[in-house]
KESE-961764 format. One record per residue: x, y, z of N, C-alpha, C in turn. Coordinates in steps of 0.02 Angstrom, whole numbers, plus 50000, padded with zeros to 5 digits. Example, Ala and Ser with C-alpha at 12.3 -4.5 7.8 and 13.67 -1.06 7.14 Angstrom:
2
506604971650390506154977550390506604983550390/506424988850354506844994750357506455000250394/
This chain:
386
511364987947175511454987947244511004984147296/511004981347334510774978747392510064983647426/509614982247411509124986847451508524981947517/509014978147511508964970947578507864971547578/507824968547512507194966647514507024960547558/506364958147579506034954647620506154948347576/505994943447632506094935547565505414937447517/505044936847556504414937947485504544944247456/504664949247459504794953847403505444951347331/505824950047379506294942647343505964937747293/505594936847330505144928747288504664934947239/504424939747238503974943047179504464944147144/504994948347147505404949247109505804944647037/506044937147086506224932747051505594930747004/505134927147024504304926146997504164931546928/504284939746926504344943746862504854942946827/505384941146881506044940346811505954934646782/505704930646805505754922546761505334923746716/504584927946741503924928546672504424932546625/504894938146616504934940746604505544938746555/505874934046571506514931946548506334924446506/505874921546515505514916646487504964917346439/504644923046457503864922746397503944929746393/504174934746407504134941746358504684941046308/505494941346327505954940446294505834937646225/505794929846237505594928046157505024931046120/504354934046154504104935846110503914944546086/504344947246110504294956046115504394957846045/504834955246020504964957945948504084957745897/503904950545911503504949245867502804953045886/502684953145977502134956345974501984963845976/502714967545961502824974945942502904976545870/502944969345839502974971545756502204971945739/501904967845762501064965145755500584969545786/500804971945861500194973445911500054968745934/500104963545951499934958245991499744960446051/499054959646097499014960846159499314954546203/499734953846259500034950546296499554945646333/499024943046311498534938146352498744933946359/499174930946350499334923846363499874923346417/500264929046411500794930846477500564933646529/499904938446522499404941746575499044935646617/499044929646589498654924946614499354920446662/499904921146634500444917346679500544924046742/500524929546728500794935046793499984933646846/499734930146817498764929546869498964922046897/499254916546866499314911946892499854911946925/500244917146938500804918146978500764923047048/500044926047043499824929447075500164936847075/500414939747031500554946147042500014951147020/499464949247004498904953347005498534956247065/498844953947110498434956347173498904958147245/499684960547214500174962347258499804966247297/499514972547279499294978947312498614978447345/498254972647310497614972147347497494967747407/497284970847464497194967647545497074961547551/497234957047571496974949147586496194949647586/495864953947623495114951647620494724951247574/495114955347508494954955647441495234952147403/495764944647421495974940447362496614943247372/496804948647378497464949947375497904949147412/498794950147388499244949547423499274953947495/499164958247493499064962947549499594966347562/500094967147501500584972947479500394978747481/500914983547465500964989247443501064991947369/501194998647367501464999647310502264995447300/502714996147351503174993547319503294988047295/502994983047344502834977147284502604976847236/502124980247219502024980347129502684983747090/502834987647131503374993247086503844986747075/504084982147123504704979247109504544973147043/503754972347044503584966446990503464970246926/503424977446907503304981646868503984982346828/504494982546881505054984646851505404978446829/505494972346845505654967046794505324964446735/504654967146737504294964146706504354969446612/504714975946673504844982946615505544980246598/505944977546613506534975746594506654972046525/506144969246515505964964246432505384970646379/504904972046414504324974846357503984976746399/504044985746396503514990646444502784988446401/502844987646332502204986646308501564981046369/502184976846373501834970346431501764974846492/502304978446535502254978846589501734985446608/501534989146561501044993146559500254990146543/500214986646536499744980246522499454978546589/499914976946630499884973946685499924979146743/500244983846721500164990246787499444993046742/499254993546701498484997546694497944994646741/498184989046734497474986546784497614987546845/498144990146894498184992246947497894999446926/497975002746889497855010246882497175009146878/496535004946870495975005346841495595002446927/496135001546971495794997647018495925001247066/496255007647068496535011447141495905014147152/495455017347117494995020147136494465018247159/494475010547144493755006347215494445005247269/494965005547270495295005847341495225010647380/495265016247328495145021247370494755024947413/494295025747362493445028447385493125024247370/493085016547358492615010547327492035012047410/491435008447385491105004747450491384999147478/491154994147529491324988247530490904985547503/490354987247476490324982447420490294980847363/490844987447351490754986247290491784984047274/492064983247334492714981947343492504973947335/492244971347365492014964847386491694961147307/491524965247266491234962447200491834962647144/492284969847152492704970747097493454967747092/493664971047178494474967147179494614960447197/494194958947210494454948847192494454948347132/493964950447070494214948847019494634949746989/495054957246999495724960546993496314956947006/496274956347096496714949747107496854946647088/496544942547051496664934247051496594935446960/496674941146920496824940146865496204937946822/495624936046858495024934246817494884940446766/494854945846799494724953046764495264957946753/495544961746708495854966346715495604971446704/495734978546734495324982346738495914990146699/495494996246681495625001946656495385008046683/495605012346667495425019046699495375025246636/494635026146646494655032246584494525036646628/494945043446611495005048346626495185053146567/495665054346519495805057346474495205056646408/495335062546386494835063046345495005068046279/494845069346213495405074046160495435079746205/494975084746245495115090146252495265089546323/495395083946358495465083846448496085079146442/496715080746434497405077546444497455080046508/498055084846492498475087646573497725092646618/497495094046568496765098346610496225092346623/496325087846645495675085546678494925087446711/495225093046718494455099246751494055099146678/494255096746593493875098046555493515092946525/493515089746580493135081946557492335083446514/492295079846483491545083646443491095076346448/491325071046464490945063146466490535064546528/489745064046506489315068146566488815058646593/488825060146661488255055446684487775058846704/486985057246711486375059946730485995055746786/485815054646819485355051446865484735051646831/484555045446824483975041946798483565038146827/483145037546891482825036046946483515031246967/483655026546967484045021046975484595019546946/484785024346905485195024346858485775029046819/486295027546807486465036046785486485031246716/486525038946659486655036946607487195040146581/487765038046542488445037846511488435041946451/488425046846438488965047946366489445052846351/489675051746299490255053946300491025047046275/491475051146263492135047346234492715048746278/492985043646299493515044846333494085041146288/494875043646262495465041846234495935041546248/496325036546230497035032846228496925028746297/496545025846311496245022546355496725015546346/497115014646406497795008446400497265002446450/497334997146397496724993046423496204990746382/495904997146351495404999546326495264992646285/494614988046276494324984346240494584976546263/495174975046330495334970146335495094969446404/495084975046462494774977046515494204972746523/494044970846592493264969546596493184974646656/493424976046684493034981146715493404989146726/493134994846709493215002146696492995007446748/493585010646784493345015546832493415021646786/492925026846762492825031546734492665037246777/492845042946722492845050046796492335051546726/491815055746736491155059846718490885067046732/490585072046714490295074646730489645073846760/489535075746821488825074246834488475082146869/489025087046847488655094746874488975098646837/488935101046770489695104546714489725110646749/489105113846809489095118846814489685120946861/489845115746914490355116446947490835114046940/491095113646863492135111446845492165105946868/492845106346875493065100446920492565098546962/492385101047019491805098847065491355096147044/491325096747001490615093246959490775085446919/491305083846934491575077046905491425070346953/491345065446949491195061046980491405054646968/491625049547005491835042146977491375036546968/491575031346904490785025746920491255019646893/490955012646912491105007846883490825007546814/491065002746764490645003046717490984994546701/490694990146673490864982446667490904982446596/491444980446552491244976646472490564973346464/490264973546433489614972146387488834974846428/489104981646462488524983046476488134991346403/487594985546387487394990746335487424997846341/487674999146269487895009346271488835009946257/489125003546295489765004846306490155001546235/490445003646198490825001146155491455003346146/492045002546095492475003046101492665007946023/493255011546020493615012545951494155005945935/494435009545870494895005745849495625004845881/496025002445904496585000245915497065004145869/497285009645923497945013545900498455012045881/498635013045824499485012145816499935017045805/500165014845884500735018045902501485019145913/501655022445926502715022845905503035014845950/502585017746022502945010246048502385008746097/502835004346146502224999846182501484997146121/501964994246095501214992846025501074986646051/501374984646094500944974246125500294975646160/500334984046187499614985046240499214988346188/498624990146221497954991346168497874996846204/497945000546164497475009546183496805010046121/496405011246182495745013546105495285017046158/494735021846132494285024046137493815020246188/493425022646232493035021146267492275025846248/491935021746216491075026146195490605024246231/490195030446273489725029946307489085033446253/488775028346252488055031546203487435028646250/487145034346280486785030746326486705024146370/487275026146393487725018446442487265019146495/487035016346519486515014446591486965011046662/487205011946691487375008546739487095009946819/487115004146859486615005346905486965009346963/486545015146982486815020147030487475016947082/487485009247095487675010047153488465008947120/488435010347063489155009547030489755016947026/489275021347074489625027747076490315025947139/490655029347123491095027847181491195034547246/491265033247292491075037747342490485043247319/490475050247322489985051547315490055058147247/489565058847237489295063947171489935071547184/490295071447128490575078847141491465075047172/491555069347179492175066347197492675064547165/492255066647095492805060847033493585065047036/493635071647036494295075147026494665069747085/494325071147122495095070447181495185063247174/494605059047159494825050147156495295052047104/495295052647053495605052846998496405055347025/496385060847049497095065147088497445058847127/497105057347179497345051447225497605046147184/497175044147135497265038747091498115039447047/498265045147032498615045846988499305046147031/499245050247106499865048147147500125042547154/499555038947174499705030747220499955027747119/499775029747068500045025547018500825026346995/500825032846988501535035546961502175032746977/502285031447037502935025147042502795019947005/502225017546978502285014546938502705013146861/502525019946844502775022646800503435022346800/503745025346849504305026846881504605019346857/504465014546895504765009946894504695003646813/504255006246796504335005746729505065006746665/504995014846692505715017946670506465015846693/506345012446760506965010146805507045004146756/506584999846742506454991346720506924993546637/506574997846617506744999546541507605001746532/507675006846575508385009746578508815002146585/508704999646651508984992446654509114991046613/508754985446574508704982146518508924984646444/509044991346460509274993446379510224994846405/510154996546469510844994446512511234987046507/510924981546527511094975946495511224974646418/510914974746407510864974346333511544978946290/511654985546300512214987646288512854985146300/512904983446381513464980646401513694974846366/513274970346336513324962746301513524964346237/513254969046222513404970346145514064973446142/514414978046190515034981846197515364976846207/515504971246247515994965546250516094961546200/515494960146152515554955046101515954959646029/515734965546039515714971945956516684972345963/516914971245903517624970745910517624976045845/518134981345857518324985645823518974990445860/519444988745802520154991745813520494986445860/520264979245824520574974045852520264974045938/520054977145966519694976046046519094978846053/518614973646089518034975746111517834981146111/517454985146088517434992146100517094994246162/517144989646214517064991246284517684993346318/518184992446261518904993746315518995001246296/518475004646248518765010046233518395014546287/518755021546311518465025746373517985029946368/517975029346275517275035346289516425030346302/516585024446273516125018846281516095017846353/516605016146398516645015546455516155021146501/516275026346490516075033046516515385031546498/515075032246445514365031746415514065026646459/514225019846470513905014946516513885017246587/514535019946607514475023846670514045026646701/513935032346641513365035946659512785031946667/512615028946626511995023746611511715019046673/512295020246697512235016246765512145018946816/512465023946823512325027846887511605030246879/511165033246822510795036646798510145031046832/510295025046801509865019446816509715018646882/510395017546924510205016046981509895020347045/509985027647029509785035247044509055033347043/508905032246991508225031846979507835028847020/508105020947017507845016147074507875016547152/508335019047160508365022947248507955028247242/507885029847216507375035747220506565034147208/506385028147179505895025347155505605021547202/506185017547243506025013847287505955017047347/506245023047379506075027047415505315030047412/505105032447342504585035747345504105029747374/504145024047333503505019547348503615017747403/503955017647455504065014747529503875022647560/503805026847537503745033547569502825033847562/502575033647513501805033247500501685026547542/501805022047556501595014647585501405016347670/501915023047693501925023547745501365027147786/500785030447706500365032347734500425041547729/500695044347722500835051147738500145053547696/499865061747721499315062747695499445066847626/500125067947599500235072147565500685067947516/500705063847477501165061847421501065064447359/500775068347333500985070347275501675072747250/501995079247273502825079447268503375074047257/503085068847313503555063547305503465057547234/502845058047247502545054347169502835056547097/502905063647101502835067447034503585067647025/504005066447098505045064347090504845059447037/504565054547080504885047147041504765045246964/504015048946970503865051546883504255052246859/504585057846852504795064346810505325061546810/505845059346869506725059246846506775051046821/506335045246834506445039046803506235038346750/505725042546713505535041846638506055046746612/506475051746621506745056446593507525050846583/507705047546654508135043746634508205036946584/507485036146585507485031546524507545032446442/507425039646452507575040846389508225043046362/508365045846414509245046446418509615039446415/509615036146429509755028646424509565024446370/509075025646350508825022146287509255024846230/509195030446220509385033646163510165032746162/510515033046238511625030846225511335021646221/511025020346229511045013546210511185009546145/510685015346105510705015146036511245017345997/511705022446043512395025646035512725020746035/512925016846087513235012646103513105006946048/512645005846033512714999445978512815001945889/512955007945904512745012245822512475009745775/512715009545720512065008645654511585001745658/511994998645712511534991045722511024992945771/511024996345833510475000145863510015000445836/510035006445760509395008645720509005002345692/509354996045698508824991945657508344985245697/507994984745670507504981645728507684974045741/508314971645722508684965245732508894965145806/508914970145826509074971845914508584976645945/508764975246006507974975846045508144983846070/508704989146056508724994646081508484999746063/508364996845986507665000745937507215002045972/506834997045982506134995946026506244999846092/506744999846125506615002846186506855009146200/507125013246137506935018346142506415020846096/505895019346049505215021046046504865021746124/504835013846134504545012446223504555019146256/505145021246257505435024746310505075032546329/504765033946250504635041246243503885042746278/503605036146299502795036246316502895038446380/503425037546428503355038946486503505045646499/503665048746465503755055846477503025059646464/502725055846436501975058346422501275055146466/501375047946467500665047846505500585048546571/499935048446607499785050446663500145056146700/499935059546678500455066146674501105068146648/501015070646578501725073546577502115077246605/502945073946605503295079346651503375086046645/503045088846594502895097446607502485096646681/502105092346679501455095146726501715091046791/502325087846788502395085646851502895089746884/503185095146856503635099546869503215105546878/502645105546862502205110246883501925109046965/501785099946980501525099747043502105100047097/502775098947074503295100247116503175106047122/503445111247091503455117347088502835121347146/502455118547137501645121747160501685120347229/502075113547245502135108947342502605114847343/503245115847315503905119247326503755126747366/503035130147321502805137547354502345135047411/501865129447434501475130447476501975128547510/502445123247523502935122947596503415128747628/503615132747574504065137647590503715144547612/503105144547600502455147947620502225147247697/502435141147701502165139347776502675141247822/503355138847793503815139047841504065149247857/503715153047793503595158847804504405161347777/504475159047750505205158947696505075163147636/
């Protein structure tokens, strides 16, 4: 379908598509097999000015919004979401600074992220604080002009590769989630180290590591906003980043559909291409409808968020929930279209199916998204008096 992209948006799409086709596709199988972080591909993204799409011009960015970023993420995801999440994860790390950072913090850190000189990461999840972000145990105590961080963050995308980290830590445990605060921590800070690179089922090109803080001292100027704002900053960050997860789902589903149609046209059984059989046509038709519906919803939500409404949580959850479920369904069906060949690593749909599962888990499981939507509906109908 034609979504009437502007000339600039078409340029973003075409640039990301070219990187996907020329740089990612030839390398994706090896990156997946060996767990190779896509450093060189991200450098190409940086040279093409993709890292600054959502960052204001005054901080070295393109001046676009969620929608422009979604366009790029979708195209990269058609080839490999292990690469696209490494790209998108930098935005996740940057959003807390964009949302609540001081002018000094924005001037210092955002130009580095916009240029791709440094990629960013977001440290929220812990061993006992996943969906329950309020269960954070990492602490930050003010000592003179410095905060001292202690604790561990788990499963952090871009961990060890990023140079700039936004981290949620407790400054007052007695206040529960209201005692959480957000901080900026730079790689190389004494007391800040990383765990091993996790050996994952999918998105194996991306780096997922623990962040370890052992009496890690950072300037008090690295506090984002005020003490006690950390949980709010984290939730606002996820509201803005979840359409990016949706875009990964749309791109992955489209990539699986493209591979399936291409294969079905070439694979001959009973004297004719399998795409001639109605059973296969119906599978492909459902895959196409679901993918386009996910794209329409993701684009609509992205534009809605860019219009700056006060409450975006429900809409953001819509896009993440639906598109990730579609990606899982479409990639499973893609393997079925390929038959036995689809189960072999020789063909890309096996990897696509493994990759798809994480979309239903990270940045809030799809069960949590349903909770968000359900709670929003309760509030909306209570206000209407129904």
